[in-house]
MITI-127302 format. One record per residue: residue in one letter; x, y, z of N, C-alpha, C, O in turn; residue number from 1. Coordinates in nm, 4 decimals, decimal comma, always signed. Layout:
N
<res->A; nx->X; ny->Y; nz->Z; cax->X; cay->Y; caz->Z; cx->X; cy->Y; cz->Z; ox->X; oy->Y; oz->Z; n->NUM>
...
//
This chain:
113
<res->M; nx->+13,1607; ny->+6,1930; nz->+7,9832; cax->+13,0862; cay->+6,2644; caz->+8,0851; cx->+13,1727; cy->+6,2795; cz->+8,2105; ox->+13,2362; oy->+6,1840; oz->+8,2552; n->1>
<res->S; nx->+13,1742; ny->+6,3973; nz->+8,2649; cax->+13,2506; cay->+6,4274; caz->+8,3851; cx->+13,1655; cy->+6,3963; cz->+8,5086; ox->+13,0469; oy->+6,4291; oz->+8,5121; n->2>
<res->L; nx->+13,2250; ny->+6,3338; nz->+8,6083; cax->+13,1531; cay->+6,3017; caz->+8,7314; cx->+13,1560; cy->+6,4215; cz->+8,8259; ox->+13,2524; oy->+6,4981; oz->+8,8255; n->3>
<res->P; nx->+13,0515; ny->+6,4384; nz->+8,9066; cax->+13,0472; cay->+6,5523; caz->+8,9989; cx->+13,1433; cy->+6,5338; cz->+9,1156; ox->+13,1854; oy->+6,4222; oz->+9,1458; n->4>
<res->N; nx->+13,1772; ny->+6,6441; nz->+9,1803; cax->+13,2577; cay->+6,6392; caz->+9,3022; cx->+13,1767; cy->+6,5755; cz->+9,4141; ox->+13,0537; oy->+6,5731; oz->+9,4094; n->5>
<res->C; nx->+13,2453; ny->+6,5247; nz->+9,5131; cax->+13,1801; cay->+6,4628; caz->+9,6285; cx->+13,1012; cy->+6,5686; cz->+9,7057; ox->+13,1562; oy->+6,6744; oz->+9,7362; n->6>
<res->P; nx->+12,9736; ny->+6,5436; nz->+9,7385; cax->+12,8967; cay->+6,6428; caz->+9,8143; cx->+12,9382; cy->+6,6527; cz->+9,9606; ox->+12,9042; oy->+6,7500; oz->+10,0280; n->7>
<res->K; nx->+13,0108; ny->+6,5540; nz->+10,0101; cax->+13,0515; cay->+6,5551; caz->+10,1507; cx->+13,1825; cy->+6,6306; cz->+10,1717; ox->+13,1914; oy->+6,7158; oz->+10,2601; n->8>
<res->C; nx->+13,2851; ny->+6,5996; nz->+10,0905; cax->+13,4163; cay->+6,6623; caz->+10,1119; cx->+13,4611; cy->+6,7482; cz->+9,9933; ox->+13,5692; oy->+6,8069; oz->+9,9976; n->9>
<res->D; nx->+13,3806; ny->+6,7563; nz->+9,8890; cax->+13,4056; cay->+6,8362; caz->+9,7688; cx->+13,5300; cy->+6,7910; cz->+9,6915; ox->+13,5905; oy->+6,8702; oz->+9,6193; n->10>
<res->S; nx->+13,5677; ny->+6,6649; nz->+9,7067; cax->+13,6821; cay->+6,6110; caz->+9,6330; cx->+13,6428; cy->+6,5870; cz->+9,4878; ox->+13,5301; oy->+6,5469; oz->+9,4590; n->11>
<res->E; nx->+13,7355; ny->+6,6116; nz->+9,3976; cax->+13,7090; cay->+6,5872; caz->+9,2558; cx->+13,7413; cy->+6,4442; cz->+9,2162; ox->+13,7165; oy->+6,4050; oz->+9,1022; n->12>
<res->Y; nx->+13,7964; ny->+6,3650; nz->+9,3085; cax->+13,8375; cay->+6,2283; caz->+9,2792; cx->+13,7243; cy->+6,1300; cz->+9,3093; ox->+13,7258; oy->+6,0618; oz->+9,4118; n->13>
<res->T; nx->+13,6278; ny->+6,1237; nz->+9,2202; cax->+13,5161; cay->+6,0320; caz->+9,2325; cx->+13,5202; cy->+5,9326; cz->+9,1177; ox->+13,5764; oy->+5,9605; oz->+9,0117; n->14>
<res->Y; nx->+13,4605; ny->+5,8171; nz->+9,1397; cax->+13,4520; cay->+5,7172; caz->+9,0338; cx->+13,3163; cy->+5,6490; cz->+9,0403; ox->+13,2491; oy->+5,6508; oz->+9,1434; n->15>
<res->E; nx->+13,2772; ny->+5,5889; nz->+8,9288; cax->+13,1467; cay->+5,5261; caz->+8,9190; cx->+13,1603; cy->+5,3765; cz->+8,9402; ox->+13,2468; oy->+5,3125; oz->+8,8803; n->16>
<res->D; nx->+13,0749; ny->+5,3203; nz->+9,0254; cax->+13,0706; cay->+5,1768; caz->+9,0509; cx->+12,9269; cy->+5,1325; cz->+9,0295; ox->+12,8430; oy->+5,1485; oz->+9,1181; n->17>
<res->Q; nx->+12,8980; ny->+5,0771; nz->+8,9125; cax->+12,7645; cay->+5,0431; caz->+8,8656; cx->+12,6808; cy->+5,1708; cz->+8,8611; ox->+12,7099; oy->+5,2586; oz->+8,7800; n->18>
<res->N; nx->+12,5790; ny->+5,1843; nz->+8,9443; cax->+12,4968; cay->+5,3059; caz->+8,9399; cx->+12,5253; cy->+5,3990; cz->+9,0584; ox->+12,4502; oy->+5,4936; oz->+9,0818; n->19>
<res->I; nx->+12,6323; ny->+5,3731; nz->+9,1324; cax->+12,6694; cay->+5,4541; caz->+9,2481; cx->+12,8001; cy->+5,5269; cz->+9,2177; ox->+12,8895; oy->+5,4721; oz->+9,1532; n->20>
<res->I; nx->+12,8098; ny->+5,6501; nz->+9,2647; cax->+12,9343; cay->+5,7257; caz->+9,2529; cx->+13,0018; cy->+5,7236; cz->+9,3896; ox->+12,9374; oy->+5,7488; oz->+9,4914; n->21>
<res->V; nx->+13,1315; ny->+5,6933; nz->+9,3917; cax->+13,2061; cay->+5,6777; caz->+9,5159; cx->+13,3194; cy->+5,7793; cz->+9,5196; ox->+13,3883; oy->+5,8000; oz->+9,4197; n->22>
<res->C; nx->+13,3384; ny->+5,8420; nz->+9,6337; cax->+13,4495; cay->+5,9350; caz->+9,6537; cx->+13,5711; cy->+5,8558; cz->+9,7007; ox->+13,5634; oy->+5,7823; oz->+9,7992; n->23>
<res->S; nx->+13,6815; ny->+5,8705; nz->+9,6315; cax->+13,8013; cay->+5,7960; caz->+9,6702; cx->+13,8716; cy->+5,8586; cz->+9,7911; ox->+13,9590; oy->+5,7948; oz->+9,8499; n->24>
<res->M; nx->+13,8360; ny->+5,9810; nz->+9,8295; cax->+13,9000; cay->+6,0469; caz->+9,9439; cx->+13,8302; cy->+6,0126; cz->+10,0765; ox->+13,8970; oy->+5,9805; oz->+10,1748; n->25>
<res->C; nx->+13,6959; ny->+6,0191; nz->+10,0798; cax->+13,6243; cay->+5,9966; caz->+10,2060; cx->+13,5328; cy->+5,8739; cz->+10,2029; ox->+13,4683; oy->+5,8426; oz->+10,3030; n->26>
<res->A; nx->+13,5266; ny->+5,8037; nz->+10,0881; cax->+13,4459; cay->+5,6821; caz->+10,0695; cx->+13,2957; cy->+5,7076; cz->+10,0772; ox->+13,2186; oy->+5,6141; oz->+10,0988; n->27>
<res->H; nx->+13,2536; ny->+5,8307; nz->+10,0600; cax->+13,1110; cay->+5,8629; caz->+10,0571; cx->+13,0509; cy->+5,8106; cz->+9,9274; ox->+13,1088; oy->+5,8281; oz->+9,8201; n->28>
<res->E; nx->+12,9340; ny->+5,7460; nz->+9,9374; cax->+12,8652; cay->+5,6930; caz->+9,8201; cx->+12,7388; cy->+5,7739; cz->+9,7949; ox->+12,6657; oy->+5,8061; oz->+9,8885; n->29>
<res->F; nx->+12,7132; ny->+5,8067; nz->+9,6691; cax->+12,5944; cay->+5,8835; caz->+9,6338; cx->+12,5563; cy->+5,8542; cz->+9,4897; ox->+12,6331; oy->+5,7931; oz->+9,4153; n->30>
<res->T; nx->+12,4371; ny->+5,8982; nz->+9,4508; cax->+12,3900; cay->+5,8831; caz->+9,3133; cx->+12,3635; cy->+6,0209; cz->+9,2551; ox->+12,3525; oy->+6,1194; oz->+9,3281; n->31>
<res->L; nx->+12,3534; ny->+6,0267; nz->+9,1241; cax->+12,3217; cay->+6,1545; caz->+9,0600; cx->+12,1829; cy->+6,2022; cz->+9,1002; ox->+12,1602; oy->+6,3223; oz->+9,1145; n->32>
<res->A; nx->+12,0896; ny->+6,1084; nz->+9,1185; cax->+11,9533; cay->+6,1447; caz->+9,1586; cx->+11,9518; cy->+6,2075; cz->+9,2976; ox->+11,8746; oy->+6,3000; oz->+9,3228; n->33>
<res->S; nx->+12,0364; ny->+6,1581; nz->+9,3880; cax->+12,0386; cay->+6,2138; caz->+9,5239; cx->+12,0939; cy->+6,3559; cz->+9,5250; ox->+12,0569; oy->+6,4355; oz->+9,6113; n->34>
<res->L; nx->+12,1823; ny->+6,3889; nz->+9,4301; cax->+12,2344; cay->+6,5248; caz->+9,4207; cx->+12,1269; cy->+6,6228; cz->+9,3774; ox->+12,1244; oy->+6,7371; oz->+9,4231; n->35>
<res->E; nx->+12,0387; ny->+6,5789; nz->+9,2901; cax->+11,9322; cay->+6,6664; caz->+9,2410; cx->+11,8258; cy->+6,6894; cz->+9,3462; ox->+11,7648; oy->+6,7963; oz->+9,3504; n->36>
<res->E; nx->+11,8021; ny->+6,5888; nz->+9,4330; cax->+11,6981; cay->+6,5987; caz->+9,5351; cx->+11,7408; cy->+6,6792; cz->+9,6566; ox->+11,6602; oy->+6,7527; oz->+9,7137; n->37>
<res->A; nx->+11,8649; ny->+6,6666; nz->+9,6962; cax->+11,9111; cay->+6,7230; caz->+9,8226; cx->+11,9255; cy->+6,8748; cz->+9,8157; ox->+12,0085; oy->+6,9247; oz->+9,7397; n->38>
<res->P; nx->+11,8473; ny->+6,9489; nz->+9,8928; cax->+11,8652; cay->+7,0942; caz->+9,8978; cx->+11,9885; cy->+7,1284; cz->+9,9813; ox->+12,0235; oy->+7,0561; oz->+10,0746; n->39>
<res->V; nx->+12,0521; ny->+7,2363; nz->+9,9475; cax->+12,1695; cay->+7,2800; caz->+10,0232; cx->+12,1215; cy->+7,3463; cz->+10,1523; ox->+12,0422; oy->+7,4404; oz->+10,1500; n->40>
<res->E; nx->+12,1705; ny->+7,2959; nz->+10,2627; cax->+12,1297; cay->+7,3463; caz->+10,3932; cx->+12,2050; cy->+7,4750; cz->+10,4257; ox->+12,3272; oy->+7,4816; oz->+10,4125; n->41>
<res->E; nx->+12,1314; ny->+7,5762; nz->+10,4679; cax->+12,1950; cay->+7,7013; caz->+10,5084; cx->+12,2304; cy->+7,6924; cz->+10,6563; ox->+12,1504; oy->+7,6467; oz->+10,7379; n->42>
<res->I; nx->+12,3494; ny->+7,7360; nz->+10,6892; cax->+12,3922; cay->+7,7368; caz->+10,8290; cx->+12,3993; cy->+7,8818; cz->+10,8740; ox->+12,4643; oy->+7,9652; oz->+10,8109; n->43>
<res->R; nx->+12,3312; ny->+7,9101; nz->+10,9841; cax->+12,3229; cay->+8,0472; caz->+11,0356; cx->+12,3832; cy->+8,0531; cz->+11,1753; ox->+12,3833; oy->+7,9541; oz->+11,2485; n->44>
<res->D; nx->+12,4349; ny->+8,1716; nz->+11,2114; cax->+12,4939; cay->+8,1908; caz->+11,3440; cx->+12,3847; cy->+8,2158; cz->+11,4475; ox->+12,2661; oy->+8,2058; oz->+11,4162; n->45>
<res->A; nx->+12,4236; ny->+8,2479; nz->+11,5689; cax->+12,3297; cay->+8,2675; caz->+11,6791; cx->+12,2342; cy->+8,3849; cz->+11,6553; ox->+12,1254; oy->+8,3884; oz->+11,7127; n->46>
<res->H; nx->+12,2736; ny->+8,4805; nz->+11,5716; cax->+12,1912; cay->+8,5980; caz->+11,5449; cx->+12,1169; cy->+8,5886; cz->+11,4117; ox->+12,0513; oy->+8,6843; oz->+11,3706; n->47>
<res->G; nx->+12,1266; ny->+8,4740; nz->+11,3442; cax->+12,0539; cay->+8,4543; caz->+11,2199; cx->+12,1280; cy->+8,4948; cz->+11,0938; ox->+12,0704; oy->+8,4906; oz->+10,9851; n->48>
<res->N; nx->+12,2540; ny->+8,5339; nz->+11,1053; cax->+12,3325; cay->+8,5705; caz->+10,9869; cx->+12,3782; cy->+8,4445; cz->+10,9146; ox->+12,4173; oy->+8,3469; oz->+10,9786; n->49>
<res->L; nx->+12,3735; ny->+8,4460; nz->+10,7824; cax->+12,4151; cay->+8,3332; caz->+10,7014; cx->+12,5666; cy->+8,3181; cz->+10,7058; ox->+12,6396; oy->+8,4134; oz->+10,6786; n->50>
<res->L; nx->+12,6137; ny->+8,1988; nz->+10,7398; cax->+12,7576; cay->+8,1712; caz->+10,7434; cx->+12,8021; cy->+8,1095; cz->+10,6117; ox->+12,7274; oy->+8,0344; oz->+10,5491; n->51>
<res->E; nx->+12,9247; ny->+8,1416; nz->+10,5699; cax->+12,9813; cay->+8,0887; caz->+10,4466; cx->+13,1203; cy->+8,0354; cz->+10,4745; ox->+13,1817; oy->+8,0694; oz->+10,5757; n->52>
<res->E; nx->+13,1703; ny->+7,9509; nz->+10,3839; cax->+13,3057; cay->+7,8967; caz->+10,3953; cx->+13,4066; cy->+8,0113; cz->+10,4052; ox->+13,3976; oy->+8,1086; oz->+10,3303; n->53>
<res->G; nx->+13,5017; ny->+8,0001; nz->+10,4968; cax->+13,6073; cay->+8,0996; caz->+10,5095; cx->+13,5727; cy->+8,2199; cz->+10,5949; ox->+13,6575; oy->+8,3069; oz->+10,6148; n->54>
<res->D; nx->+13,4505; ny->+8,2275; nz->+10,6459; cax->+13,4127; cay->+8,3397; caz->+10,7325; cx->+13,4912; cy->+8,3363; cz->+10,8629; ox->+13,5425; oy->+8,2321; oz->+10,9038; n->55>
<res->D; nx->+13,4994; ny->+8,4517; nz->+10,9268; cax->+13,5529; cay->+8,4632; caz->+11,0620; cx->+13,4345; cy->+8,4748; cz->+11,1563; ox->+13,3378; oy->+8,5450; oz->+11,1265; n->56>
<res->V; nx->+13,4414; ny->+8,4057; nz->+11,2711; cax->+13,3329; cay->+8,4112; caz->+11,3690; cx->+13,3915; cy->+8,4375; cz->+11,5067; ox->+13,5116; oy->+8,4216; oz->+11,5288; n->57>
<res->I; nx->+13,3051; ny->+8,4780; nz->+11,5988; cax->+13,3437; cay->+8,5050; caz->+11,7372; cx->+13,2571; cy->+8,4183; cz->+11,8281; ox->+13,1356; oy->+8,4108; oz->+11,8099; n->58>
<res->V; nx->+13,3194; ny->+8,3534; nz->+11,9252; cax->+13,2478; cay->+8,2692; caz->+12,0217; cx->+13,1696; cy->+8,3598; cz->+12,1155; ox->+13,2246; oy->+8,4570; oz->+12,1673; n->59>
<res->I; nx->+13,0410; ny->+8,3292; nz->+12,1384; cax->+12,9560; cay->+8,4186; caz->+12,2182; cx->+12,9403; cy->+8,3766; cz->+12,3637; ox->+12,8811; oy->+8,4505; oz->+12,4424; n->60>
<res->K; nx->+12,9918; ny->+8,2598; nz->+12,4015; cax->+12,9896; cay->+8,2193; caz->+12,5422; cx->+13,1055; cy->+8,1249; cz->+12,5688; ox->+13,1584; oy->+8,0634; oz->+12,4761; n->61>
<res->D; nx->+13,1455; ny->+8,1130; nz->+12,6958; cax->+13,2536; cay->+8,0216; caz->+12,7311; cx->+13,2113; cy->+7,8789; cz->+12,6974; ox->+13,1008; oy->+7,8363; oz->+12,7311; n->62>
<res->L; nx->+13,3009; ny->+7,8048; nz->+12,6301; cax->+13,2712; cay->+7,6674; caz->+12,5898; cx->+13,3699; cy->+7,5723; cz->+12,6554; ox->+13,4911; oy->+7,5858; oz->+12,6382; n->63>
<res->K; nx->+13,3176; ny->+7,4759; nz->+12,7309; cax->+13,4035; cay->+7,3755; caz->+12,7917; cx->+13,4530; cy->+7,2818; cz->+12,6821; ox->+13,3782; oy->+7,2451; oz->+12,5915; n->64>
<res->V; nx->+13,5805; ny->+7,2438; nz->+12,6919; cax->+13,6402; cay->+7,1542; caz->+12,5940; cx->+13,6806; cy->+7,0270; cz->+12,6656; ox->+13,7574; oy->+7,0298; oz->+12,7618; n->65>
<res->K; nx->+13,6281; ny->+6,9154; nz->+12,6176; cax->+13,6590; cay->+6,7871; caz->+12,6785; cx->+13,8089; cy->+6,7596; cz->+12,6672; ox->+13,8651; oy->+6,7651; oz->+12,5579; n->66>
<res->G; nx->+13,8726; ny->+6,7303; nz->+12,7786; cax->+14,0154; cay->+6,6998; caz->+12,7800; cx->+14,1070; cy->+6,8206; cz->+12,7940; ox->+14,2287; oy->+6,8047; oz->+12,8027; n->67>
<res->A; nx->+14,0506; ny->+6,9409; nz->+12,7964; cax->+14,1322; cay->+7,0615; caz->+12,8116; cx->+14,1100; cy->+7,1205; cz->+12,9505; ox->+14,0017; oy->+7,1091; oz->+13,0077; n->68>
<res->S; nx->+14,2140; ny->+7,1835; nz->+13,0033; cax->+14,2029; cay->+7,2395; caz->+13,1381; cx->+14,1329; cy->+7,3748; cz->+13,1401; ox->+14,0811; oy->+7,4160; oz->+13,2439; n->69>
<res->T; nx->+14,1309; ny->+7,4441; nz->+13,0267; cax->+14,0651; cay->+7,5745; caz->+13,0199; cx->+13,9599; cy->+7,5747; cz->+12,9103; ox->+13,9745; oy->+7,5057; oz->+12,8094; n->70>
<res->P; nx->+13,8539; ny->+7,6521; nz->+12,9298; cax->+13,7508; cay->+7,6605; caz->+12,8258; cx->+13,7904; cy->+7,7577; cz->+12,7152; ox->+13,8846; oy->+7,8356; oz->+12,7297; n->71>
<res->I; nx->+13,7174; ny->+7,7517; nz->+12,6056; cax->+13,7316; cay->+7,8540; caz->+12,5016; cx->+13,6536; cy->+7,9741; cz->+12,5518; ox->+13,5332; oy->+7,9640; oz->+12,5753; n->72>
<res->K; nx->+13,7191; ny->+8,0859; nz->+12,5683; cax->+13,6582; cay->+8,2043; caz->+12,6289; cx->+13,5656; cy->+8,2780; cz->+12,5320; ox->+13,5850; oy->+8,2764; oz->+12,4105; n->73>
<res->Q; nx->+13,4656; ny->+8,3419; nz->+12,5896; cax->+13,3768; cay->+8,4279; caz->+12,5138; cx->+13,4600; cy->+8,5371; cz->+12,4473; ox->+13,5488; oy->+8,5946; oz->+12,5102; n->74>
<res->G; nx->+13,4319; ny->+8,5656; nz->+12,3209; cax->+13,5045; cay->+8,6689; caz->+12,2495; cx->+13,6220; cy->+8,6163; cz->+12,1688; ox->+13,6880; oy->+8,6934; oz->+12,0991; n->75>
<res->T; nx->+13,6497; ny->+8,4858; nz->+12,1766; cax->+13,7589; cay->+8,4277; caz->+12,0988; cx->+13,7230; cy->+8,4336; cz->+11,9503; ox->+13,6152; oy->+8,3901; oz->+11,9098; n->76>
<res->K; nx->+13,8149; ny->+8,4880; nz->+11,8695; cax->+13,7907; cay->+8,4987; caz->+11,7260; cx->+13,8435; cy->+8,3727; cz->+11,6569; ox->+13,9566; oy->+8,3301; oz->+11,6807; n->77>
<res->V; nx->+13,7603; ny->+8,3146; nz->+11,5717; cax->+13,7959; cay->+8,1955; caz->+11,4964; cx->+13,7998; cy->+8,2348; cz->+11,3500; ox->+13,7020; oy->+8,2876; oz->+11,2972; n->78>
<res->R; nx->+13,9122; ny->+8,2095; nz->+11,2838; cax->+13,9302; cay->+8,2513; caz->+11,1447; cx->+13,9123; cy->+8,1344; cz->+11,0484; ox->+13,9437; oy->+8,0200; oz->+11,0813; n->79>
<res->S; nx->+13,8624; ny->+8,1642; nz->+10,9312; cax->+13,8531; cay->+8,0694; caz->+10,8190; cx->+13,7824; cy->+7,9390; cz->+10,8567; ox->+13,8440; oy->+7,8324; oz->+10,8589; n->80>
<res->I; nx->+13,6537; ny->+7,9486; nz->+10,8860; cax->+13,5775; cay->+7,8298; caz->+10,9225; cx->+13,5443; cy->+7,7468; cz->+10,7984; ox->+13,5425; oy->+7,7974; oz->+10,6862; n->81>
<res->R; nx->+13,5183; ny->+7,6189; nz->+10,8215; cax->+13,4665; cay->+7,5295; caz->+10,7177; cx->+13,3315; cy->+7,4805; cz->+10,7640; ox->+13,3155; oy->+7,4421; oz->+10,8799; n->82>
<res->L; nx->+13,2343; ny->+7,4815; nz->+10,6751; cax->+13,0999; cay->+7,4370; caz->+10,7100; cx->+13,0854; cy->+7,2889; cz->+10,6787; ox->+13,1311; oy->+7,2414; oz->+10,5748; n->83>
<res->V; nx->+13,0217; ny->+7,2170; nz->+10,7693; cax->+12,9965; cay->+7,0744; caz->+10,7526; cx->+12,8461; cy->+7,0577; cz->+10,7406; ox->+12,7725; oy->+7,0893; oz->+10,8341; n->84>
<res->H; nx->+12,7993; ny->+7,0081; nz->+10,6259; cax->+12,6550; cay->+7,0029; caz->+10,5999; cx->+12,5895; cy->+6,8737; cz->+10,6413; ox->+12,4775; oy->+6,8710; oz->+10,5904; n->85>
<res->N; nx->+12,6086; ny->+6,7858; nz->+10,6992; cax->+12,5322; cay->+6,6710; caz->+10,7436; cx->+12,6012; cy->+6,6167; cz->+10,8678; ox->+12,6439; oy->+6,5013; oz->+10,8693; n->86>
<res->P; nx->+12,6123; ny->+6,6964; nz->+10,9695; cax->+12,6841; cay->+6,6485; caz->+11,0873; cx->+12,6035; cy->+6,5448; cz->+11,1647; ox->+12,4834; oy->+6,5620; oz->+11,1853; n->87>
<res->A; nx->+12,6670; ny->+6,4411; nz->+11,2061; cax->+12,6005; cay->+6,3373; caz->+11,2838; cx->+12,5907; cy->+6,3777; cz->+11,4315; ox->+12,5006; oy->+6,3325; oz->+11,5021; n->88>
<res->D; nx->+12,6819; ny->+6,4615; nz->+11,4776; cax->+12,6863; cay->+6,4953; caz->+11,6199; cx->+12,6343; cy->+6,6357; cz->+11,6519; ox->+12,6467; oy->+6,6805; oz->+11,7659; n->89>
<res->G; nx->+12,5771; ny->+6,7051; nz->+11,5551; cax->+12,5217; cay->+6,8374; caz->+11,5794; cx->+12,6184; cy->+6,9520; cz->+11,5591; ox->+12,5765; oy->+7,0677; oz->+11,5590; n->90>
<res->H; nx->+12,7458; ny->+6,9239; nz->+11,5421; cax->+12,8447; cay->+7,0283; caz->+11,5170; cx->+12,8469; cy->+7,0557; cz->+11,3674; ox->+12,8564; oy->+6,9624; oz->+11,2877; n->91>
<res->D; nx->+12,8384; ny->+7,1813; nz->+11,3284; cax->+12,8328; cay->+7,2123; caz->+11,1861; cx->+12,9434; cy->+7,3057; cz->+11,1387; ox->+12,9385; oy->+7,3548; oz->+11,0259; n->92>
<res->I; nx->+13,0439; ny->+7,3310; nz->+11,2236; cax->+13,1580; cay->+7,4144; caz->+11,1855; cx->+13,2868; cy->+7,3408; cz->+11,2211; ox->+13,3042; oy->+7,2973; oz->+11,3350; n->93>
<res->D; nx->+13,3768; ny->+7,3268; nz->+11,1246; cax->+13,5126; cay->+7,2772; caz->+11,1489; cx->+13,6044; cy->+7,3977; cz->+11,1476; ox->+13,5908; oy->+7,4843; oz->+11,0612; n->94>
<res->C; nx->+13,6971; ny->+7,4050; nz->+11,2408; cax->+13,7864; cay->+7,5203; caz->+11,2468; cx->+13,9135; cy->+7,4852; cz->+11,3223; ox->+13,9275; oy->+7,3753; oz->+11,3760; n->95>
<res->R; nx->+14,0050; ny->+7,5795; nz->+11,3252; cax->+14,1281; cay->+7,5669; caz->+11,4035; cx->+14,1344; cy->+7,6894; cz->+11,4939; ox->+14,1281; oy->+7,8031; oz->+11,4471; n->96>
<res->I; nx->+14,1469; ny->+7,6644; nz->+11,6240; cax->+14,1521; cay->+7,7725; caz->+11,7222; cx->+14,2919; cy->+7,7775; cz->+11,7808; ox->+14,3447; oy->+7,6760; oz->+11,8264; n->97>
<res->D; nx->+14,3526; ny->+7,8970; nz->+11,7796; cax->+14,4873; cay->+7,9144; caz->+11,8356; cx->+14,4879; cy->+7,8713; cz->+11,9819; ox->+14,4041; oy->+7,9157; oz->+12,0604; n->98>
<res->G; nx->+14,5807; ny->+7,7865; nz->+12,0179; cax->+14,5919; cay->+7,7383; caz->+12,1547; cx->+14,5138; cy->+7,6117; cz->+12,1827; ox->+14,5365; oy->+7,5473; oz->+12,2851; n->99>
<res->F; nx->+14,4213; ny->+7,5738; nz->+12,0936; cax->+14,3408; cay->+7,4536; caz->+12,1123; cx->+14,3581; cy->+7,3537; cz->+11,9990; ox->+14,3479; oy->+7,2331; oz->+12,0219; n->100>
<res->G; nx->+14,3838; ny->+7,4003; nz->+11,8782; cax->+14,3973; cay->+7,3114; caz->+11,7633; cx->+14,2660; cy->+7,2964; cz->+11,6882; ox->+14,1791; oy->+7,3834; oz->+11,6943; n->101>
<res->A; nx->+14,2527; ny->+7,1853; nz->+11,6174; cax->+14,1332; cay->+7,1597; caz->+11,5370; cx->+14,0136; cy->+7,1348; cz->+11,6277; ox->+14,0229; oy->+7,0607; oz->+11,7255; n->102>
<res->M; nx->+13,9012; ny->+7,1975; nz->+11,5945; cax->+13,7809; cay->+7,1875; caz->+11,6768; cx->+13,6584; cy->+7,1781; cz->+11,5880; ox->+13,6620; oy->+7,2139; oz->+11,4702; n->103>
<res->K; nx->+13,5500; ny->+7,1295; nz->+11,6463; cax->+13,4182; cay->+7,1348; caz->+11,5845; cx->+13,3322; cy->+7,2209; cz->+11,6757; ox->+13,3341; oy->+7,2048; oz->+11,7978; n->104>
<res->L; nx->+13,2567; ny->+7,3126; nz->+11,6158; cax->+13,1699; cay->+7,4017; caz->+11,6928; cx->+13,0282; cy->+7,3926; cz->+11,6419; ox->+13,0042; oy->+7,3512; oz->+11,5285; n->105>
<res->K; nx->+12,9347; ny->+7,4312; nz->+11,7258; cax->+12,7954; cay->+7,4447; caz->+11,6842; cx->+12,7718; cy->+7,5896; cz->+11,6476; ox->+12,8192; oy->+7,6801; oz->+11,7162; n->106>
<res->S; nx->+12,6988; ny->+7,6116; nz->+11,5400; cax->+12,6771; cay->+7,7489; caz->+11,4922; cx->+12,5953; cy->+7,8319; cz->+11,5906; ox->+12,5975; oy->+7,9547; oz->+11,5825; n->107>
<res->E; nx->+12,5241; ny->+7,7695; nz->+11,6821; cax->+12,4421; cay->+7,8446; caz->+11,7786; cx->+12,5276; cy->+7,9151; cz->+11,8841; ox->+12,4762; oy->+7,9981; oz->+11,9590; n->108>
<res->F; nx->+12,6581; ny->+7,8834; nz->+11,8911; cax->+12,7462; cay->+7,9454; caz->+11,9896; cx->+12,8440; cy->+8,0444; cz->+11,9294; ox->+12,9400; oy->+8,0836; oz->+11,9958; n->109>
<res->V; nx->+12,8221; ny->+8,0859; nz->+11,8051; cax->+12,9116; cay->+8,1815; caz->+11,7397; cx->+12,8299; cy->+8,2915; cz->+11,6722; ox->+12,7118; oy->+8,2746; oz->+11,6418; n->110>
<res->K; nx->+12,8968; ny->+8,4046; nz->+11,6500; cax->+12,8367; cay->+8,5115; caz->+11,5691; cx->+12,9366; cy->+8,5504; cz->+11,4617; ox->+13,0577; oy->+8,5401; oz->+11,4813; n->111>
<res->K; nx->+12,8856; ny->+8,5948; nz->+11,3494; cax->+12,9711; cay->+8,6337; caz->+11,2379; cx->+13,0490; cy->+8,7585; cz->+11,2755; ox->+12,9931; oy->+8,8534; oz->+11,3306; n->112>
<res->A; nx->+13,1793; ny->+8,7582; nz->+11,2455; cax->+13,2648; cay->+8,8714; caz->+11,2802; cx->+13,2535; cy->+8,9816; cz->+11,1759; ox->+13,3186; oy->+9,0853; oz->+11,1885; n->113>
//
């Protein structure tokens, strides 16, 4: 029997430890029953459009960045986003912004390009 990919990081390197499946990449623990119960959360932009992995988005307002001297300006295009489905801090988009580096954004501050 083949084990499922990790639901958190989508790694194929999982192993079974008694009745729990463990991801060797991010150490996320889950069961087969939890995979069947958990509905996939849809992430939508500020205008209600469904966002998908790899989409391009545009920032709709100036965003202050902690530790940076300048904000991310309205109209900045962000390419190839990654969606994060169980964020602890409210940010649900991982991305890389030119001039800023790796960032986490909230979907309420972007629109689909």
